[in-house]
C-alpha positions as CSV (number, residue, x, y, z in Angstrom):
1,M,0.0,0.0,0.0
2,P,1.3,3.5,-0.8
3,P,1.8,5.9,2.1
4,I,-1.7,7.0,3.2
5,L,-0.7,10.7,2.9
6,D,0.0,10.2,-0.8
7,V,-3.4,8.6,-1.3
8,L,-5.1,11.5,0.5
9,Q,-3.2,14.1,-1.4
10,Q,-4.4,12.4,-4.7
11,V,-7.9,13.3,-3.5
12,D,-7.0,16.7,-2.2
13,A,-3.5,18.1,-2.6
14,S,-3.8,20.3,0.5
15,F,-4.1,17.4,3.0
16,P,-1.5,18.1,5.6
17,E,-0.7,15.7,8.5
18,V,-1.7,16.7,12.0
19,P,1.1,15.6,14.4
20,H,-0.1,13.6,17.5
21,Q,-0.1,15.5,20.8
22,A,1.9,12.8,22.6
23,D,4.4,12.1,19.8
24,A,4.8,14.7,17.1
25,R,6.8,12.2,15.0
26,Q,3.5,10.4,14.2
27,A,0.3,11.5,12.6
28,T,-3.0,10.0,13.5
29,A,-5.1,12.7,11.9
30,F,-5.1,14.7,8.7
31,R,-6.7,18.1,8.0
32,N,-10.5,18.0,7.6
33,R,-10.5,15.6,10.6
34,T,-9.6,12.4,8.7
35,E,-8.6,10.2,11.7
36,F,-7.5,6.6,12.1
37,L,-9.1,5.2,15.3
38,V,-8.9,1.7,16.7
39,P,-10.2,0.1,19.9
40,N,-7.5,0.0,22.7
41,T,-7.8,-3.5,23.9
42,S,-4.3,-3.5,25.4
43,K,-2.9,-2.0,28.6
44,D,-3.9,1.4,29.8
45,E,-0.3,2.6,29.4
46,Y,-1.0,2.8,25.6
47,Q,-4.0,5.1,26.1
48,G,-3.4,8.5,24.5
49,K,-0.3,7.4,22.5
50,P,-0.2,6.8,18.8
51,A,0.4,3.3,17.4
52,A,2.4,3.0,14.2
53,I,0.7,0.8,11.6
54,P,3.0,-0.2,8.7
55,A,0.0,-1.2,6.5
56,L,-1.2,2.4,6.5
57,G,2.0,3.5,4.8
58,G,3.4,5.7,7.5
59,A,0.3,6.9,9.3
60,A,-0.4,5.9,12.9
61,V,-3.7,5.1,14.6
62,Q,-5.2,6.5,17.8
63,P,-6.2,3.7,20.2
64,L,-9.4,4.6,22.1
65,R,-10.6,2.6,25.1
66,F,-14.1,1.1,24.7
67,L,-14.3,2.3,21.0
68,N,-15.5,-1.2,20.2
69,F,-18.6,-0.7,22.4
70,L,-19.4,2.5,20.5
71,I,-19.3,0.9,17.0
72,H,-22.1,-1.5,16.2
73,D,-21.4,-3.8,13.2
74,P,-18.3,-2.1,12.0
75,S,-17.2,-2.1,8.4
76,A,-14.5,-0.4,6.3
77,R,-15.7,2.8,4.7
78,C,-14.2,5.6,2.7
79,S,-15.6,9.0,1.8
80,C,-14.3,11.6,-0.5
81,T,-14.9,15.2,-1.5
82,A,-17.4,16.1,-4.2
83,A,-14.4,17.3,-6.3
84,A,-12.8,13.9,-6.2
85,C,-15.9,11.8,-6.6
86,G,-18.0,13.9,-8.9
């Protein structure tokens, strides 16, 4: 998979990374509030810290405790701007 920032910039060239508050070397969000969230099913010490995911091509994910309880019947989705889709 190509780096996720490259994919997002193909949709909109102005997509900048938003550095994570706890570790500015990693980005878990991109402008326009594109975020990568996963349930934190691990230890509490990982709460609030980004987790690098090589499959995302350099982006990181934000683990959130109990996210799995907030999402019923999860599925992969993607949305794009009218300019990119239309």
